[in-house]
N, C-alpha and C positions, 0 to 999 in steps of 0.2 A: 856261254853268252858273253859277248865282249862288253867292256865297260861302257862304250858308246851306246850299244843296244840296250843295256840295263838302264842307262839314263833316259833314253827315249821312252821305254816302257814305263818307267817311274813317272815321267811327266804326263804320259797319256792317261794314266789311271790314278793320278793324284787327285785328292778331293779339291773342289773349288776353294780358293782362299776365303777365310772367314771375313764377313762383313764387319766393318767398324761399327761400334755401338752408338757413336755420337749421332744425334738426330738434329737436323736443322730445325729449330723451333718455329721460325717463320714459315718454312715450307710445310711443316706438320700442321700448323694452324690453317694455312690455305687449303690443304688437302681435306681437312675435316669439314671445311665449309663448302666444298664442291658438291652440288646436287648430282648424284650419280645416276647412270643408266645401268640397271642390273641385267646382265645378259642371260642369267640362268637362275631360275627359282621355281618352286612348286607352291605358290600361295594357295591358301585354303579360302574358299568362298564363305559367305555368311550363311549358307544353307547348312544347318547342323548335321545333315546326313551326307554331306559332300564326300565323295570317294573319287572324284575326277582329277585329284591333284597329281596323279601319276598313272601312266598306262600299265605299269608293272610294279605295283606296290610290293614291298618285300616282307610284309607281315606274316607271310606263310612259310618263310625260310626256317630251317632248323637253327638253333641258337648259334651265334657267331660273335666274334670279338669286335668291338667298336674301337676306333682310335681314342686315345686318352682325352682329347679335347671334346669329343662328342659323348663322353660318358656322363651319366647323371651326377657323378661326384665331382665334376669339373668346377672348381671354385669360381671360375669366371662367370658362371651362371648367376651368382649373387649380384654381380655388377649388371648383367643383362636385366635381371628382374627389377633391380633398383631403378635403373635408368628408364625402363619401359613402363613399369607398373607400380613404382614407388615402394617396392619391397624393402622394409627397413632392417631385415635380419641378416645374419651371417651363418645361419644354420637351416636345416630342413626338417624340423620337427613336424609331426602330423598337423599340429595346430597351425603352425606358420604356413605350411603348404596349403592348408585350407584357406587361409587368408589370401594367399596368392591366387588361388583359383577363383575365389570370390571377387577379387579385384579385377581379374580378367573378365569375368562374367559381367560385372558392373559396367566396365568400359565398352564391352561389346554391345550391351543393351543401350548404352548412351549413344554410341556411334551408329548403330544400325548398319546399313549397307556401306557406310563410310569407314567401317572399321579397317578393312585392308589398306585403304589409303592412309589412315591414321598410323598404321604400322610402318608404312613406307616413310612417313614424315619422321618417325623416331629413328629410322635407320639412315636418314639422309639420302634417300633414294627418290629420284624424280619420276622415273618410269621403270617398271619391272616387266621383263619378258616372262610370261607365265607358261610353264611347261605343263599342259593339262590336256585331258581328253576333250574338254570343252570349257569355255569360260562360264562362270556362274555369277550369281548375284554378288555385287560388291567388287567384281573384277573387270568391270567394263569402264568406259569413259576414257579419259586422257592419261590415266596413270598405269594402265596395264595393256600389254600387247600379247597376242596369243602365239605360242609355239606349239604346233599340233604334232601328234605322234604318227609316224608312218611305218613303224615296224610291222603292224598287222598286214600291210599290203605285200610284204615279202613272203608271206606264208599262206598261200591260198589252198595248199594241199594238206593232207593229214600230217600232224606233227608228232604223233605218238612215239615213233621210232627215234625222235630227237630228244626225248626226255631222259638223258643219260646221267643226270645227277639229281639229287633231291631238289636243288634249287630250280633246275630247268623243268622238273616235273611239276613245280608250282607255277612257273611263268608261262609255259607254252599253252596251257588251257586258258589263261588270261588273254594271251595273244589271240587265240581263236575266238574268244568271246568278243574281243574288241573288233575283229574283222566282221563278225556278224552284226555288230552295232553299225559299222560303216555301211554294210550292205543295206541294213534297214533304213539308214539315213537317205539312201538313194532309191528306196523302194525296189531293190533287187532281191528277189527271193532266194536264189541259189547262185553258186559260182557258175559263170558262163562256161559253155562246153569247150571253147577254144581259147588259147592264150590271147589272140587278137581281140576276141570278145571281152576278155578280162581287162585288157588295157583300155579298150574303148568305153566299156560300160561301168567299170569299177575304179581303176587306178586314176585315170585322168579326171573323171568327174569328182572323185574324192578330193584330189588336190585342188581342183577349181572351187569346190565348196569351201575348203579351208581358206583359200585366198579371198573369197568373197566374205568370209567370216572374220575378217580383220587379222588373219595370221600374217606375221612377218617372216616366219621361218617354219620348217618342219624338223622333227627331231627323231633320231635313231637311238634307241637303247640296245642296239643289236649286239654289243659286246657281252651282254648278259645271256644271249641266246646262241651266238656263234662267233667265229673269228671275224675280224674286220678285213680279212683278205678277200675283197670283192674283185675277183679276177675277171678278165674279159670273157664274155660268153655271147654267142650269136643268138639271134631270134630262133633259128632252126634248132639249136641245142636246147634252148629253154622250152620251145614248143613241144619237143619230143618228150621231155619230162612231164610237162603239164598234161599233154594228151594221154599219156600212159596212166597217170594217177588221178586225173580229175574225177573220174567216176568211182574211185575207191582204191584201196591199197595204201601201204605205209612206206614211203621212200626213206631210205637212210640219208644221213647228211651228205655222204659222198654223191649219192644220186640226186638229191634235192638241190645241191649247191649251185649248179649252173643256172637253174631257174632263179634262185635268189640273187645271184650275181647279176644276171641280166636285168632283173627288176630294179635292183639298186641303181644301176646306171640310167635306166629309163626314167625312174622317179627323179633322179638328179637333173636330167635334161629338162623334164617337164617343170620342175621347181624353178630352174633358171628362166624358163620361158615365162613363168608366172611372177617372177620377181621375188621368189621365196629363197632365203638362205637355207642351207642344209646343216643342221647341228648334229654332231656325232659324239656320243659318250666315248671318251678315250681316256681311261684311267683305271687303276685298280678299283674294283667295285665291291659292293656289299655282298655278304654271304660267305659261308665257309667253303663253298664249292666253286666260287668265281674263278674262271680260267684266265689268269692275268696275261698269259702269253698272247691271247687273242685280242687284247685291247691296246697293244702298242700302236701308236699312230703311224709308224712307218709302214704298217701293213696296208694303209690306204694309198700308198704311193702309185700303184698301177692305175687306180681309178683317178687320182688327182692328175696323172699325166695323160689322161684321155682328152684329146683336143675338143671332143664334143661337149665336155663338161666345163670348159673355161668360162662360159657365160654364167655359171653357177658359183655362188659364194659358199665356201665351206667353213664351218667353225668347229675347231677341236675343243669340245667342252671338257672342262677340268684340266686342260693343258697337256693331256697325255701323260700325266704323272704316273710312275716315276721316270718315264722316258722323255723328259722335257727337252733334252738336247735333240732328239729326233724331231720333236715339234719345231724346234728352231730351224732345222734343216728344211722342213716343209714350207717355212715362210718365204723361201725363195720363189715359190709358185705364186703368181699374182692374185690368186683368188682364195688364199688360205689365211684364216684368222685363228686365234685361240683366246679363250678366257681363262681367268685364274679362279673361277668358282671352285669351291670345295678345297682348294689349296689352303685357304684361310680357315676352313673348318677343321681340317685334320692336321695341318702342320703348324709349327710355331711361326710367328711373323718373320723371325730371322731366317728360318729355313725357306719360307716362301720368297723372301727378299732376294736370296741368292739366285733363284730361278728367274725372278722378274728382272734382275739386273742384266742377266744374259740376254733376255728378250728385248728389253727396252734399249739396250746399247746397240742393237742391230736392226730391229724392225718395230719401232715404237708405234707405227701406224696400224699394226695388226693385233694389238693387245686390247682385251676387253675385260672390264671389271664384272664380277659376278658373286652373289652371296650364297647360292645354293640353299636358300631357305626351304626347309622341308619339315613336315609335321612328324614328330616321333611319339609324343604322348601329350596328355593334357597339361603337364608342367613343362615339358620341353617341346614346344611346338615349332611351327614354321617361323614364328616370331623370334624365338631364342636362337634357332639355327641361323636365321638371317642376321641376327645381331653378332653372333660369333664370326660368321663369314665376312660380314661387312666391316666390322671393327678390325679384325686381323688383316683383312685385305688392304685397308687404308694404312695400317701400320707397316705392312710389308712394302707397300709402294713408297712410303716415306723413307724407310730404311734404305731401299735400293737407290732412290734418287739422292738421298743425303750422301751415300757413299760415292756416287758418281760425281757429285759436286765437290766433295772433299778431295777426290783424286784428280780434279780438274778436267773431267770428261765433259761436263756440261756447266753452264752458268745457272744461277738461281732462276733466271727468267726462262731458260730453256727447260729446266727441271719442272717448273710449274706448268709450262706448256705441255710437256709430256704427261704430267699428271692429269691434266684436263683431257688429253687425248684418250688415255686409258680409262678414265672414269666416265667419260660421256661422249667426247667429240667423235671418236672412232665409231661408236655405235650409231650416233646420229647419221654419219655418212653411210655406214653399211646398210642400215635399215631405212634410210631416207625419211627420218623422223622430222616432224615439224617442231 
């Protein structure tokens, strides 16, 4: 290897330069005061039996490791509990946690159906996009917008042969159950005999029902179920698979894939027609058997290059981490956005800031704030996850923009403008919010 080649290789694979730790205090204060629009969250309704907060809840997975910031021993939780519920302690004795649960119960009783909005007020969030099977009590009105799940529509045939890991053996039956729920919503008893019938009587009517139900977007958790490589597939290829297995049999993933690929693009076209954005989970996911190679956002490139899909807006949820440079490449397409939800939950603010600086320096109009609020337990619920994500997200944004100001890349005025874009204005434009 020549000296010049060695230098090029070293530069290509060198880590990004560390961010300076100096924070512009005026910018930080302004960012804390901006009422955000939360692009991605799983809020819980006021129904005590609510299970609609996710299409594929992970409570059936075998044990797996959580990132440090999402573990129950994260000391930041004391700050979350103090700011949200007045928790005065810096420990978690049984007696003190009982106090915490009692405080939560009291506030929930006092607020009633206003409790979810009360949580948003504590997080500095104006509007939250709720990723749920259906909206429930407390999640309607002007503070929440629905993001409906469409993964079930990809799998009209038997999925038993796709249960190749313990995690997928838990998730595919849930997917089948969700499809049956969608069929019941349409008063359709069984899967139609032909693919065209499935499109006409199930897929399009389901999307239209979601649009009528106040949805602003549809969501795929597909990376938990298969690779994001949605290749081109013709109607004839898809129909051949559908016709062969509609009445029975268990297709393997290789056989099933052309049908799924065709349905993905059909759903995207219909979503664009209905004014619905398409959200796609693209990040390392939960579970000890998650196949990270299948969640790289660059796998979406062939679909995003389909001219028929340019009328559809796509949002790469969780930013494609750890492949955030691939996400940056995809911003060159005019209909691709990304949020930084979950980056604030699992990464330190300085780590997330390095990613945000790359993005904000090149395509600031494509970046969306997100908290990824998600219920984990009675002591670490969607409220605490939301606090962790929202607080760290704002800190990361402040660090990134402070560094850009210190390096002379932007003025303070431009930095504040970019902050408002990321925290709310981009979402207002994308979802045509009032």
